[in-house]
C-alpha positions as CSV (number, residue, x, y, z in Angstrom):
1,M,0.3,-0.1,0.0
2,S,1.5,3.5,-0.9
3,I,0.9,5.8,1.6
4,S,1.7,9.7,1.5
5,H,4.3,10.7,4.2
6,K,1.2,13.1,5.4
7,K,-1.4,10.7,5.8
8,G,1.2,8.2,7.4
9,L,3.0,10.3,10.3
10,L,-0.7,11.4,10.7
11,S,-1.8,7.7,11.5
12,L,1.1,7.3,13.9
13,S,0.8,10.4,15.5
14,P,-1.6,9.1,18.3
15,I,1.5,6.9,19.8
16,I,3.6,9.9,20.2
17,V,1.0,11.7,21.5
18,L,0.4,8.7,24.0
19,L,4.1,9.0,25.3
20,V,4.6,12.6,25.4
21,V,1.2,13.0,27.2
22,Y,2.5,10.0,29.4
23,L,6.7,10.4,29.7
24,A,6.8,14.1,29.6
25,G,3.7,14.7,32.1
26,A,5.3,12.8,34.8
27,L,8.8,14.2,33.9
28,L,7.6,17.7,34.4
29,A,5.5,17.0,37.3
30,G,8.6,15.2,38.8
31,D,6.0,12.5,40.5
32,F,5.5,9.4,38.2
33,Y,1.8,9.0,39.8
34,R,0.6,12.3,38.5
35,I,0.2,11.3,35.1
36,P,-2.1,8.1,35.5
37,I,-1.1,6.0,32.2
38,G,-4.7,5.3,31.9
39,V,-5.4,9.1,31.5
40,A,-2.5,9.1,28.8
41,F,-4.2,6.3,26.5
42,V,-7.6,8.1,27.1
43,T,-6.1,11.4,25.8
44,A,-4.1,9.6,22.7
45,A,-7.7,7.6,22.0
46,I,-9.9,10.5,21.8
47,Y,-7.4,12.1,19.4
48,A,-6.8,9.3,17.5
49,I,-10.6,9.0,16.7
50,A,-10.9,12.9,16.3
51,I,-7.9,12.9,13.5
52,T,-9.7,10.0,11.6
53,R,-11.1,11.1,8.5
54,G,-13.6,9.6,6.0
55,D,-16.0,7.9,8.6
56,S,-18.6,8.8,11.2
57,L,-18.2,9.1,14.6
58,Y,-19.8,5.8,15.3
59,K,-18.0,4.0,12.7
60,R,-14.5,5.5,14.2
61,V,-15.7,4.1,17.8
62,E,-16.6,0.6,16.5
63,I,-13.1,0.3,14.8
64,F,-11.6,1.3,18.5
65,S,-14.0,-1.0,19.8
66,Q,-12.9,-4.3,17.4
67,G,-9.7,-3.5,18.7
68,A,-10.5,-3.3,22.3
69,A,-12.4,-7.0,21.7
70,N,-9.8,-8.3,20.2
71,S,-9.0,-11.8,21.2
72,N,-5.7,-11.6,22.3
73,I,-6.8,-8.4,24.5
74,M,-9.7,-10.5,26.5
75,Y,-7.0,-13.0,26.9
76,M,-5.1,-10.2,28.6
77,V,-8.2,-9.3,30.5
78,W,-9.0,-13.0,32.2
79,I,-4.9,-13.1,33.4
80,F,-5.4,-9.8,34.7
81,V,-8.6,-10.5,36.8
82,L,-7.1,-14.0,38.1
83,A,-3.9,-12.8,38.7
84,G,-5.7,-10.2,41.0
85,I,-7.2,-12.3,42.9
86,F,-4.8,-14.8,43.6
87,A,-2.2,-12.3,44.6
88,E,-4.7,-10.3,47.1
89,S,-6.0,-13.6,48.1
90,A,-2.9,-14.8,49.4
91,K,-1.7,-11.9,50.6
92,Q,-4.2,-11.7,53.4
93,M,-4.2,-15.5,54.0
94,G,-0.7,-14.7,55.0
95,A,1.3,-16.2,52.1
96,V,3.4,-13.6,51.4
97,D,5.1,-12.7,55.1
98,A,5.4,-16.8,55.2
99,T,7.6,-16.8,52.2
100,V,9.3,-13.7,52.9
101,Q,10.3,-15.1,56.2
102,L,11.3,-18.6,54.9
103,T,13.6,-16.8,52.3
104,L,15.1,-14.7,54.8
105,R,16.0,-17.5,57.1
106,F,17.8,-19.5,54.6
107,V,19.3,-17.3,51.9
108,P,22.3,-15.0,52.9
109,D,21.3,-11.3,52.0
110,A,24.2,-10.9,49.8
111,F,22.9,-13.1,47.7
112,L,19.0,-12.4,47.3
113,P,19.2,-10.3,44.0
114,A,21.4,-13.0,42.2
115,G,19.3,-15.4,43.7
116,I,16.1,-13.8,42.5
117,F,17.4,-13.1,38.8
118,I,18.7,-17.0,38.6
119,A,15.2,-17.7,39.6
120,A,13.3,-15.7,37.4
121,C,15.6,-16.8,34.4
122,F,14.5,-20.6,35.0
123,I,11.1,-20.4,35.6
124,S,10.6,-18.2,32.7
125,M,13.0,-20.4,30.7
126,S,10.9,-23.5,31.9
127,V,7.4,-22.2,31.1
128,G,8.2,-20.3,28.2
129,T,6.3,-16.9,29.5
130,S,7.3,-14.0,31.1
131,I,4.0,-13.0,32.1
132,G,3.7,-16.4,34.3
133,T,7.3,-15.8,36.2
134,I,6.0,-12.3,36.9
135,V,2.7,-13.7,38.2
136,A,4.6,-16.2,40.5
137,L,7.4,-14.0,41.9
138,T,6.3,-10.2,42.0
139,P,4.3,-10.8,45.2
140,V,7.2,-12.5,47.4
141,V,9.7,-10.3,46.1
142,S,8.0,-7.0,46.5
143,G,7.3,-8.3,50.0
144,L,11.0,-9.2,50.4
145,A,11.8,-5.7,49.5
146,E,9.2,-4.0,51.9
147,Q,10.8,-6.3,54.6
148,M,14.5,-5.5,54.1
149,G,14.0,-1.6,53.3
150,C,15.2,-1.9,49.6
151,D,13.7,-0.2,46.9
152,V,10.7,-1.9,45.4
153,A,10.6,-0.8,42.0
154,W,14.8,-2.1,41.8
155,A,13.7,-5.6,43.6
156,V,10.8,-5.6,41.2
157,A,12.9,-5.3,38.0
158,I,15.0,-8.1,38.6
159,V,12.3,-10.4,37.8
160,V,11.5,-8.5,34.9
161,G,14.3,-8.9,33.6
162,G,14.9,-12.4,34.5
163,A,11.4,-13.0,32.7
164,F,12.4,-11.8,29.5
165,F,15.4,-14.3,29.8
166,G,13.1,-17.1,29.1
167,D,10.5,-15.4,27.0
168,N,13.5,-14.7,24.3
169,L,15.3,-18.0,24.6
170,S,12.7,-20.6,25.9
171,F,11.5,-23.3,23.4
172,I,7.7,-23.0,24.5
173,S,7.8,-19.4,24.2
174,D,5.4,-17.8,21.8
175,T,7.8,-15.7,20.4
176,T,10.4,-18.2,19.8
177,I,7.6,-20.2,17.9
178,A,6.0,-17.1,15.9
179,A,9.8,-16.3,15.3
180,T,11.0,-19.9,14.3
181,Q,8.0,-20.3,12.0
182,S,7.7,-17.0,10.8
183,Q,11.3,-17.1,9.6
184,G,11.6,-21.0,8.2
185,C,14.1,-22.2,11.0
186,K,14.7,-24.8,13.2
187,M,14.0,-23.7,17.1
188,R,17.4,-25.2,18.2
189,D,19.3,-23.2,15.6
190,K,17.6,-20.0,16.5
191,F,18.3,-20.7,20.2
192,R,21.9,-21.0,19.5
193,T,22.2,-18.0,17.5
194,N,20.2,-16.4,20.2
195,L,21.7,-17.3,23.1
196,L,25.6,-16.3,21.9
197,V,23.7,-12.6,21.5
198,V,22.0,-12.2,24.9
199,L,24.1,-14.6,27.2
200,P,27.1,-11.5,27.9
201,A,24.2,-9.2,28.7
202,A,22.8,-12.1,31.1
203,L,26.2,-12.6,32.8
204,A,27.0,-9.0,33.1
205,T,23.4,-8.6,34.9
206,L,24.0,-11.4,36.9
207,G,27.1,-9.8,37.8
208,I,25.7,-6.6,39.2
209,Y,23.3,-8.6,41.3
210,L,26.4,-10.7,42.7
211,F,27.7,-7.2,44.1
212,A,24.3,-5.6,45.2
213,D,22.8,-6.0,48.6
214,M,19.1,-5.7,49.1
215,S,19.2,-5.0,52.8
216,E,19.7,-1.7,54.0
217,G,19.9,-2.4,57.9
218,A,18.7,-5.0,60.6
219,V,16.1,-7.1,59.4
220,A,13.6,-8.9,62.0
221,I,13.1,-12.9,61.1
222,A,10.4,-14.1,63.2
223,E,11.2,-17.1,65.2
224,S,8.7,-19.3,63.5
225,A,7.1,-19.2,60.5
226,E,4.2,-21.3,59.2
227,W,5.8,-22.7,55.9
228,F,2.4,-24.3,54.7
229,R,1.2,-20.4,54.4
230,A,4.1,-20.4,51.3
231,L,2.5,-23.2,49.5
232,P,0.1,-21.3,47.2
233,Y,3.7,-19.9,45.4
234,V,5.4,-23.5,45.4
235,V,1.9,-24.9,43.8
236,V,1.9,-21.9,41.2
237,I,5.8,-22.6,40.3
238,I,5.4,-26.2,40.1
239,C,2.0,-26.0,37.7
240,A,3.9,-23.5,35.9
241,L,6.9,-25.7,35.4
242,A,4.6,-28.5,34.4
243,G,3.4,-26.4,31.3
244,I,-0.4,-25.9,32.5
245,N,-1.9,-22.6,31.0
246,V,-1.1,-19.3,33.0
247,L,-5.1,-19.3,33.6
248,G,-5.3,-22.9,34.9
249,V,-1.9,-22.3,37.1
250,L,-3.5,-19.2,38.5
251,M,-7.3,-21.2,39.1
252,I,-5.3,-24.0,40.7
253,G,-3.4,-21.2,42.8
254,I,-6.7,-19.4,43.8
255,L,-8.0,-22.7,44.8
256,V,-5.2,-23.7,47.1
257,V,-4.9,-20.3,48.7
258,N,-8.6,-20.6,49.7
259,I,-8.5,-24.3,51.1
260,I,-5.3,-23.0,53.3
261,G,-7.2,-20.0,54.4
262,F,-10.2,-21.7,55.7
263,A,-8.4,-24.9,56.9
264,C,-6.2,-22.1,59.0
265,G,-9.0,-19.9,60.1
266,S,-7.9,-16.8,57.8
267,F,-10.6,-17.0,55.6
268,D,-14.3,-17.4,56.0
269,V,-17.3,-16.9,52.9
270,V,-17.3,-13.3,53.5
271,S,-13.6,-12.5,53.8
272,A,-12.5,-14.9,50.9
273,F,-14.9,-13.1,48.8
274,A,-14.1,-9.7,50.0
275,A,-10.2,-10.6,49.6
276,A,-11.2,-11.6,45.7
277,G,-13.0,-8.4,45.2
278,E,-10.0,-6.1,46.2
279,G,-7.6,-8.6,44.2
280,M,-9.9,-7.6,40.8
281,G,-10.5,-4.0,41.9
282,S,-6.7,-3.5,42.2
283,M,-6.5,-4.5,38.6
284,L,-9.1,-2.5,37.0
285,E,-6.8,0.1,35.9
286,L,-4.6,-2.6,33.9
287,I,-7.7,-3.7,32.4
288,L,-8.8,-0.7,31.2
289,V,-5.3,0.4,29.9
290,T,-5.0,-3.0,28.1
291,L,-8.3,-2.3,26.8
292,L,-7.6,1.1,25.5
293,A,-4.4,0.2,24.1
294,G,-5.8,-2.7,21.6
295,G,-8.3,0.1,20.7
296,L,-5.7,2.7,20.1
297,M,-3.2,0.2,18.1
298,N,-6.1,-0.9,15.8
299,V,-7.3,3.0,15.0
300,V,-3.8,3.2,14.1
301,K,-3.5,0.3,12.0
302,S,-7.1,1.0,9.8
303,G,-5.7,4.4,9.7
304,G,-2.5,2.8,7.5
305,G,0.5,3.5,10.2
306,F,1.3,0.4,10.3
307,D,1.9,0.0,6.3
308,Y,3.4,3.3,6.2
309,L,6.6,2.2,8.9
310,I,6.8,-0.8,6.7
311,A,7.6,1.1,3.8
312,L,9.5,3.7,5.0
313,L,11.8,1.2,6.9
314,T,12.4,-1.0,3.9
315,R,12.6,1.7,1.4
316,R,16.9,2.2,1.6
317,I,18.5,-1.2,2.2
318,G,22.1,-1.3,0.6
319,G,23.9,-4.5,2.4
320,R,23.6,-7.5,5.2
321,R,24.0,-4.8,8.0
322,T,21.5,-2.4,7.1
323,A,19.4,-5.2,6.1
324,E,19.5,-6.3,9.5
325,A,19.0,-3.0,10.8
326,S,16.0,-2.8,9.5
327,I,14.7,-6.2,10.3
328,V,15.4,-4.9,13.9
329,A,13.6,-1.5,13.2
330,L,10.9,-3.1,12.0
331,T,10.3,-5.5,14.5
332,A,10.7,-2.9,17.5
333,L,8.4,0.0,16.1
334,T,5.8,-2.7,15.3
335,N,6.3,-4.0,18.9
336,L,6.5,0.1,20.1
337,C,2.9,0.4,18.3
338,T,0.9,-3.2,19.5
339,A,2.7,-3.3,22.9
340,N,2.6,-7.0,22.2
341,N,6.1,-9.0,21.2
342,T,4.2,-11.8,19.7
343,I,2.0,-10.0,17.7
344,A,5.0,-7.7,16.3
345,I,6.9,-10.8,15.3
346,L,3.9,-12.1,13.4
347,T,3.2,-8.7,11.8
348,A,6.8,-8.1,10.6
349,G,7.5,-11.7,10.1
350,P,7.1,-12.2,5.9
351,I,8.8,-8.7,5.2
352,A,11.7,-9.5,7.5
353,R,11.9,-12.9,5.6
354,D,11.7,-11.4,2.4
355,I,14.3,-8.7,3.3
356,A,16.6,-11.6,4.6
357,A,16.2,-14.2,1.5
358,R,17.2,-10.6,-0.7
359,F,20.1,-9.9,1.3
360,G,21.6,-13.1,2.3
361,V,20.8,-13.1,6.4
362,S,20.3,-16.9,7.6
363,P,16.7,-17.6,8.6
364,R,18.1,-18.3,12.0
365,R,19.9,-15.2,12.6
366,S,17.1,-13.2,11.4
367,A,14.3,-14.8,13.9
368,S,17.1,-14.1,16.2
369,L,16.8,-10.7,15.6
370,M,13.2,-10.4,15.4
371,D,13.0,-12.2,18.8
372,T,15.5,-10.2,20.5
373,A,14.4,-6.8,19.4
374,S,10.9,-7.5,20.2
375,C,11.9,-9.0,24.1
376,F,14.1,-5.5,24.2
377,V,11.0,-3.0,23.3
378,Q,8.3,-4.9,25.1
379,G,11.2,-4.9,28.5
380,V,11.2,-1.0,28.4
381,I,7.7,0.5,27.4
382,P,5.5,1.2,30.2
383,Y,2.7,-0.1,29.0
384,G,3.5,-3.3,27.8
385,A,2.1,-6.1,29.8
386,Q,4.6,-7.3,31.7
387,L,5.6,-4.0,33.2
388,L,1.9,-3.2,33.7
389,M,1.4,-6.8,35.7
390,A,4.5,-6.1,37.6
391,S,3.9,-2.3,38.7
392,G,0.2,-3.3,39.6
393,L,1.3,-6.4,41.6
394,A,4.0,-4.4,43.4
395,A,2.1,-1.3,43.9
396,V,4.6,1.2,41.9
397,S,4.7,2.9,38.4
398,P,6.1,1.2,35.4
399,L,8.2,4.3,35.0
400,Q,9.6,3.8,38.1
401,I,10.7,0.3,37.4
402,I,11.9,1.0,33.9
403,P,15.6,2.8,34.9
404,H,16.5,-0.6,36.8
405,L,15.9,-2.8,33.9
406,Y,19.5,-4.0,33.1
407,Y,18.8,-7.0,31.3
408,P,16.6,-5.7,28.8
409,V,18.6,-2.8,28.0
410,G,21.8,-4.9,27.9
411,I,20.3,-7.1,25.2
412,G,19.1,-3.8,23.0
413,I,23.2,-3.0,23.6
414,M,23.9,-6.6,22.6
415,L,21.7,-6.6,19.6
416,I,23.4,-3.3,17.8
417,L,26.9,-4.9,18.6
418,A,25.9,-7.8,16.9
419,I,24.7,-6.0,13.9
420,L,27.7,-3.6,13.9
421,F,30.6,-6.5,14.1
422,Q,28.4,-9.2,12.6
423,F,28.9,-12.0,15.4
424,P,28.2,-14.9,15.9
425,R,29.9,-15.7,12.7
426,K,28.3,-19.2,12.5
């Protein structure tokens, strides 16, 4: 599709409005909580509907609504609802406090940051989903941070970074499957190429955490901790490692929380429903943002924004390095527009495969570049599902987490170096 610069830039402008309102507003106010992300999305959505030409207002709103009601969006809404119920119910049952006390008793303070990062990497690698890892670990880690007096956003960023390690490399990750299928390569070949690119970033991040200390003072450790109250988190991790769908994992977790809560007297019927209601309420802003994001991106897409972006990035490719840079930029910008790394890979995949074939980029390398680029962008945008989930569970702003995301930033740097110096060679 041939789209003029004026129309293309106009179609993409709602995303610019979103970023300016949210990021610039928060920086000018000097407070990350002064500009709620939901307000930024509503502003951008109203602007997007207003600038759409050629259709009635009803039709423009219909285009927005179709994006908000997309099956992928509704799936995320289900995850947010169940995650909120599980997190709040577990907290009120005493699972967080018990898990924190058990962790403090058996793991030295000096090794906690590195241990959390390794655990997040292992779990995400095993389950193939960053969301599942964040749901399982964030409540415990944020509780640890509060108990030890360190920055909660910094501690949560460790979990998010480790979660993206597996999202990028796991054989059962949806991004890995999408990248290998769209580029026509084997998973093991993509894994080998991908690992050589991101491993230095993982090791450097681990090195930072080995010399970091979460404790800023004396920490009170209870003489005895009721270990059985920590079972819901253990069950969630085991179920995730067993390959159960994240919705199934959360429902099992909620069931275990309530069984233990009723058995030990922490819950009655009224308090159990009240905890579930509070958990759902804590996720309302995330659900609203998810719906608004889906609608906004559909308006951008229907206006030709994505087509213009693709045409712009693929217009002047002169060699292998520029071809690889175009694949990365195409994936990254599509991810920026869709806020979903899997959708970004599926959208950019056919174009990336054509570019790779024409300029001698192997399928395994193009798959690796796309997957890594999408995980980098998804890991640092404040309106991505992972950061929204982590911030909601830890009650901090996404913008507070972003400065501490060492691993996602590290893979972004390694991606640039891999293109410039053309490694790995084989």
